[in-house]
KEKELUM-154135 format. One record per residue (C-alpha): residue in three letters; x, y, z. Coordinates in pm, 1 decimal. Example, Ala and Ser with C-alpha at 12.3 -4.5 7.8 and 13.67 -1.06 7.14 Angstrom:
// residues 2
ALA; 1230.0; -450.0; 780.0
SER; 1367.0; -106.0; 714.0
***
This chain:
// residues 317
MET; 828.2; -1754.4; -706.7
VAL; 455.9; -1800.8; -648.4
PHE; 257.9; -1477.5; -609.6
LYS; -89.7; -1436.0; -463.4
GLU; -197.5; -1165.0; -708.9
SER; -386.9; -1407.7; -935.6
LEU; -616.4; -1508.5; -648.1
VAL; -644.0; -1143.3; -544.3
PHE; -762.5; -1051.8; -894.7
LEU; -1008.4; -1342.4; -885.5
GLY; -1159.3; -1217.1; -559.2
LEU; -1158.7; -855.9; -673.7
GLY; -1312.9; -950.7; -1007.4
LEU; -1589.0; -1152.0; -842.0
VAL; -1677.3; -860.9; -614.3
LEU; -1679.0; -598.5; -888.5
TYR; -1857.0; -809.6; -1149.5
HIS; -2135.0; -943.5; -928.1
SER; -2197.2; -604.7; -768.8
ARG; -2143.3; -411.3; -1094.8
ILE; -1906.6; -190.8; -892.2
GLY; -2186.3; -131.3; -640.0
LEU; -2426.8; -3.0; -905.6
GLN; -2651.2; -310.7; -919.8
LYS; -2991.7; -254.0; -761.5
SER; -3097.9; -615.0; -702.8
TYR; -2900.9; -933.2; -643.4
SER; -2974.5; -1294.9; -722.8
LEU; -2866.4; -1576.1; -491.0
SER; -2580.2; -1666.3; -725.6
SER; -2459.3; -1303.8; -732.2
VAL; -2464.4; -1288.5; -351.3
PHE; -2274.0; -1618.1; -332.0
TYR; -1998.3; -1508.0; -571.7
LEU; -1985.6; -1163.5; -411.6
LEU; -1927.3; -1317.8; -67.5
LEU; -1676.1; -1562.9; -216.0
GLY; -1477.6; -1273.3; -363.4
LEU; -1480.9; -1085.8; -34.1
LEU; -1368.6; -1401.1; 148.3
LEU; -1077.6; -1452.0; -91.7
MET; -956.3; -1095.3; -38.6
PHE; -1001.7; -1124.8; 338.6
LEU; -796.7; -1444.5; 355.3
ILE; -518.3; -1333.5; 119.2
LYS; -488.2; -954.8; 148.5
PRO; -744.9; -818.3; 397.0
TYR; -622.0; -459.5; 362.0
LEU; -772.3; -456.9; 11.2
LEU; -1115.1; -462.4; 174.2
PHE; -1037.6; -117.8; 320.2
CYS; -971.0; 0.0; -35.7
VAL; -1276.7; -159.1; -197.8
LEU; -1564.2; -145.0; 50.9
PRO; -1597.3; 232.8; 114.8
ALA; -1627.7; 321.2; -254.5
LEU; -1847.4; 14.9; -310.0
PHE; -2087.6; 130.6; -35.4
ALA; -2084.0; 485.5; -176.6
ASN; -2196.0; 357.9; -517.3
ALA; -2458.3; 130.8; -356.3
ILE; -2602.8; 426.3; -162.6
PHE; -2597.8; 643.7; -475.3
ILE; -2786.7; 393.6; -691.4
ARG; -3062.6; 349.1; -430.9
LEU; -3133.1; 719.6; -379.3
ASN; -3330.9; 939.8; -615.8
ASN; -3090.5; 1149.1; -823.2
PRO; -2834.9; 1230.7; -552.0
ARG; -2507.0; 1402.6; -624.0
ILE; -2250.8; 1125.0; -638.1
ILE; -1963.7; 1348.5; -523.4
LEU; -2170.0; 1454.4; -219.5
VAL; -2240.1; 1087.6; -137.5
TYR; -1867.8; 1010.8; -146.1
LEU; -1785.4; 1313.0; 68.9
ILE; -2046.5; 1223.8; 332.3
LEU; -1947.1; 856.8; 346.5
PHE; -1571.9; 919.3; 368.7
SER; -1629.1; 1194.9; 627.1
PHE; -1829.3; 948.6; 835.6
LEU; -1548.7; 690.7; 807.6
PHE; -1293.7; 955.7; 906.6
PHE; -1483.4; 1046.8; 1225.5
LEU; -1540.0; 677.2; 1294.1
VAL; -1163.7; 616.6; 1282.0
ILE; -1109.6; 914.8; 1515.0
GLY; -1365.8; 773.9; 1758.3
ILE; -1206.7; 429.0; 1758.2
HIS; -863.1; 590.0; 1789.4
SER; -975.0; 774.2; 2102.4
LEU; -1217.5; 531.5; 2268.0
PHE; -1099.8; 183.2; 2170.5
PRO; -717.6; 177.7; 2147.4
GLN; -712.0; -201.3; 2106.6
TYR; -887.2; -162.7; 1767.6
ASP; -699.2; 151.0; 1662.9
LEU; -635.8; 136.2; 1286.0
VAL; -372.5; 410.0; 1306.4
LYS; -172.1; 206.3; 1556.7
LYS; -205.9; -104.7; 1340.5
LEU; -68.5; 91.8; 1044.5
LYS; 219.1; 214.4; 1263.3
ASP; 294.2; -142.0; 1378.5
LYS; 287.6; -268.7; 1020.7
GLN; 529.5; 6.1; 917.7
GLU; 771.3; -91.4; 1196.0
ILE; 762.8; -456.6; 1089.8
PHE; 832.5; -369.5; 725.7
ASN; 1110.9; -128.7; 817.2
LYS; 1282.2; -385.0; 1037.6
SER; 1263.1; -652.9; 768.2
ALA; 1381.8; -423.0; 490.0
ARG; 1651.2; -258.0; 697.8
GLY; 1824.1; -589.9; 757.5
GLY; 2080.1; -627.2; 1034.3
VAL; 2142.6; -873.5; 1314.6
TYR; 1903.1; -938.0; 1603.5
LEU; 2054.0; -1113.3; 1904.5
THR; 1864.5; -1254.7; 2199.7
ALA; 1949.1; -1362.5; 2553.6
ASN; 1750.4; -1353.1; 2881.2
ASP; 1433.7; -1240.0; 2696.7
TYR; 1612.7; -927.3; 2571.5
TYR; 1705.5; -839.6; 2215.5
ILE; 1997.1; -640.6; 2074.1
PHE; 2005.9; -495.6; 1724.8
VAL; 2326.2; -443.1; 1525.7
GLU; 2343.0; -277.0; 1183.7
TYR; 2435.5; -528.1; 913.5
ASN; 2747.0; -342.0; 794.9
GLU; 2868.2; -309.2; 1157.1
ARG; 2826.9; -671.4; 1261.2
ASN; 3192.9; -771.2; 1214.2
ASP; 3312.2; -468.9; 1414.5
LYS; 3076.9; -527.2; 1707.4
LEU; 3029.8; -904.2; 1728.7
VAL; 3244.5; -1213.3; 1773.2
TYR; 3083.1; -1499.5; 1581.3
LEU; 3121.3; -1838.9; 1750.4
SER; 2903.5; -2028.5; 1502.2
ASP; 2626.1; -1964.4; 1252.0
SER; 2374.9; -1931.3; 1534.1
THR; 2563.7; -1785.4; 1833.3
CYS; 2799.3; -1496.5; 1908.0
ARG; 2934.6; -1271.3; 2182.9
LEU; 2946.3; -892.8; 2214.3
LYS; 3275.1; -707.7; 2184.9
THR; 3344.9; -540.6; 2519.0
ASN; 3460.0; -206.7; 2379.9
VAL; 3125.4; -135.4; 2210.0
VAL; 2809.7; 22.9; 2357.5
PHE; 2482.6; -161.8; 2288.2
LYS; 2114.7; -106.0; 2355.6
LYS; 1877.1; -384.2; 2455.7
PHE; 1498.2; -402.2; 2429.0
ARG; 1204.2; -635.8; 2469.3
LEU; 973.6; -735.0; 2185.4
ASN; 673.9; -506.5; 2126.6
GLN; 821.8; -245.4; 2361.6
PRO; 964.1; 68.4; 2198.2
ASP; 1191.0; 171.2; 2487.8
SER; 1549.3; 45.6; 2502.0
THR; 1816.9; 61.1; 2770.4
SER; 2194.5; 38.0; 2770.4
ILE; 2329.4; -305.7; 2852.6
LYS; 2509.6; -371.3; 3178.8
SER; 2862.0; -503.8; 3226.3
GLU; 2741.4; -858.1; 3291.4
ASP; 2555.0; -861.2; 2959.8
TYR; 2887.3; -882.0; 2776.0
SER; 2951.5; -1226.0; 2924.0
TYR; 2634.8; -1385.5; 2785.8
LEU; 2623.8; -1614.9; 2485.8
TYR; 2377.0; -1461.4; 2237.9
LYS; 2162.7; -1653.3; 1994.8
ILE; 2128.4; -1500.4; 1647.8
ALA; 1753.4; -1463.5; 1593.6
TYR; 1780.2; -1282.4; 1259.4
ASP; 2071.2; -1200.8; 1029.7
SER; 1999.6; -1049.6; 690.1
PRO; 2139.0; -779.6; 458.3
PRO; 1918.3; -476.3; 383.3
ALA; 1688.9; -489.0; 81.2
GLY; 1850.1; -366.6; -239.4
SER; 1595.1; -89.3; -299.6
TYR; 1532.1; -7.9; 65.6
HIS; 1435.6; 351.8; 139.9
GLN; 1390.4; 479.4; 494.4
THR; 1038.7; 614.9; 542.5
LYS; 931.4; 868.8; 801.4
ALA; 822.9; 679.9; 1111.6
LEU; 462.1; 719.1; 1222.4
ASN; 406.8; 831.6; 1580.3
GLY; 53.8; 694.5; 1613.3
SER; -112.9; 1032.9; 1558.5
ILE; -401.1; 1042.4; 1312.0
TRP; -320.6; 1405.7; 1228.9
GLN; 32.6; 1314.7; 1122.7
LEU; -118.2; 1044.0; 905.2
LEU; -351.0; 1292.5; 734.4
ALA; -77.9; 1555.4; 692.4
PHE; 150.5; 1315.5; 505.1
ALA; -120.9; 1126.3; 313.9
PRO; -128.5; 1342.7; -5.1
LYS; 250.1; 1341.0; -27.1
LYS; 264.8; 964.0; 16.1
ILE; 0.5; 901.6; -252.3
VAL; 186.2; 1120.0; -503.0
LYS; 516.7; 949.8; -419.6
MET; 364.3; 608.0; -475.0
PHE; 249.3; 708.8; -822.3
PHE; 569.2; 877.8; -933.2
LEU; 809.8; 668.0; -718.4
THR; 1010.0; 985.1; -650.8
ASP; 1200.1; 833.1; -355.7
PHE; 1357.6; 568.7; -574.8
PHE; 1531.4; 766.9; -850.6
LYS; 1864.8; 716.8; -674.9
HIS; 1834.8; 339.6; -714.9
LYS; 1978.7; 217.4; -1041.5
GLY; 1862.7; -88.6; -1228.2
PHE; 1673.3; -187.3; -1539.8
LEU; 1366.2; -320.9; -1357.3
ILE; 1341.3; -11.0; -1137.5
CYS; 1357.0; 209.9; -1447.5
LEU; 1073.6; 7.5; -1603.6
SER; 853.6; 60.3; -1298.1
ILE; 913.3; 436.4; -1297.4
LEU; 863.1; 456.6; -1674.8
GLU; 529.7; 274.9; -1644.3
ASN; 392.9; 537.1; -1405.0
TYR; 496.6; 829.6; -1623.4
LEU; 356.1; 662.3; -1933.8
LEU; 18.2; 624.3; -1760.6
MET; 27.5; 988.8; -1654.7
ILE; 112.2; 1107.2; -2007.4
LEU; -166.1; 896.7; -2158.9
ALA; -419.3; 1025.8; -1905.4
LEU; -323.3; 1389.2; -1968.5
PHE; -320.5; 1334.1; -2344.8
PHE; -672.3; 1189.5; -2352.6
ALA; -806.2; 1431.5; -2091.2
LEU; -678.7; 1746.5; -2263.4
ILE; -718.1; 1654.6; -2630.7
TYR; -965.0; 1372.1; -2676.7
SER; -1177.2; 1397.1; -2365.3
ASP; -1548.7; 1331.0; -2389.3
PHE; -1630.2; 1230.7; -2034.6
LYS; -1989.4; 1129.5; -1971.3
LYS; -2159.0; 1215.3; -1641.6
GLU; -2303.8; 865.9; -1603.2
HIS; -1948.2; 730.0; -1577.9
LEU; -1868.0; 945.1; -1274.5
PRO; -1943.8; 670.2; -1013.7
ILE; -1701.6; 434.9; -1190.6
LEU; -1435.5; 706.0; -1215.4
LEU; -1468.8; 794.3; -846.5
PHE; -1451.7; 426.6; -751.0
CYS; -1128.9; 378.4; -948.6
VAL; -971.9; 694.0; -805.2
CYS; -1066.7; 606.3; -444.8
PHE; -943.0; 247.2; -474.9
THR; -611.1; 357.0; -625.2
ALA; -557.4; 637.5; -372.1
SER; -645.9; 408.2; -78.8
LEU; -402.6; 136.7; -187.4
TYR; -129.1; 395.0; -250.9
PHE; -200.2; 539.8; 93.8
ILE; -157.5; 206.5; 273.5
THR; 143.3; 100.7; 65.0
GLY; 313.1; 438.3; 93.9
PHE; 308.1; 437.7; 473.2
THR; 400.2; 74.5; 530.1
THR; 637.3; -36.5; 253.3
PRO; 993.6; 101.6; 225.9
VAL; 1114.0; -132.7; -53.6
LEU; 1058.9; -60.3; -422.7
GLY; 1032.1; -427.7; -518.8
ALA; 749.3; -477.9; -271.4
ILE; 581.7; -150.6; -370.5
VAL; 572.8; -248.3; -738.0
ARG; 411.4; -581.1; -646.9
TYR; 161.2; -429.6; -403.0
LYS; 61.1; -171.4; -664.5
VAL; -33.6; -439.5; -918.9
PRO; -408.3; -439.4; -828.4
THR; -431.5; -69.4; -921.7
ALA; -320.8; -127.9; -1283.5
PRO; -667.5; -217.7; -1423.0
PHE; -824.5; 77.1; -1242.6
LEU; -571.3; 320.1; -1388.0
GLY; -648.7; 173.0; -1729.9
VAL; -1021.7; 222.3; -1675.9
ILE; -962.2; 586.1; -1576.8
ILE; -776.7; 645.9; -1904.6
VAL; -1049.8; 472.3; -2108.6
LEU; -1321.5; 681.0; -1940.7
LEU; -1140.4; 1003.8; -2024.9
PHE; -1112.8; 975.1; -2400.0
SER; -1365.3; 989.7; -2682.2
GLU; -1345.0; 693.6; -2917.8
HIS; -1493.1; 897.8; -3205.7
LYS; -1243.7; 1183.5; -3164.6
LEU; -953.8; 941.1; -3150.5
LYS; -1072.7; 754.2; -3460.2
GLY; -1106.4; 1084.6; -3643.7
PHE; -751.4; 1181.2; -3545.7
LEU; -612.0; 845.6; -3663.2
GLN; -800.3; 866.5; -3992.3
ARG; -666.6; 1216.0; -4060.5
LEU; -316.8; 1106.4; -3963.2
PHE; -307.6; 804.0; -4195.4
SER; -486.9; 982.0; -4479.9
LYS; -212.7; 1249.8; -4483.2
LYS; 58.6; 984.1; -4496.0
ALA; -120.4; 809.2; -4782.8
***
């Protein structure tokens, strides 16, 4: 199967390298060209990554152009401004509401991952759970069926949340099967968003933590799922090990650390609210892997680690 992650990494790499993670003060024409090319690649392939990259990139760009500001304060001011901007758009311009777009994306993912049978007739749709299809439907062919008369159904129109009970004459129609698919193997029902920005904020920390530890997926068994969970815990153990024992963090690395943390948290935030399938989550989390590695590298002291290894091997000798 062909994945788009290689092109995503190309675009992300171009942006980070030619902007030096936002810490470059001046730009040549070639740097601007490759920077715009990287942004274009991400926009065309996975535009949501721009929401993860640009805020932290702007924060670092503002920091490097001011005289000795506090980098944490710059991040707080910028992200606070973006928060109030989202609230303003949410209230004043519903057609551009990012919270609603996230809610719509979640609904699309849930419907795809949940599986089931979608029937259509007279511009209405009817949904039937996949494991109930044989009890509720009479299949006439691979593409058409009828409803069993002793079963109650609900019908709805596309892009309209409300549904109504079908009428007696609806049982006589010939329904076309618009979609018929089993649920995803690692599907996990996520809490539905109601379009409120406050609900989004209340659940955000929990979602980010769940995306790192994959706590909702322990009940799913399988070698590949175990590998994904093991990877996250290994990264956590390494980070704690270096941070507590061999840490020698330098203040000048703080902008890079904050960038990596913000990018990872933002991607976990978007993925956690929209994706209910472990296989998709593992793939969507791939761009965070280098940033988690950079965080670990920034936390440890190379000299302390070398000293530990020398003492360890000298004792064995």
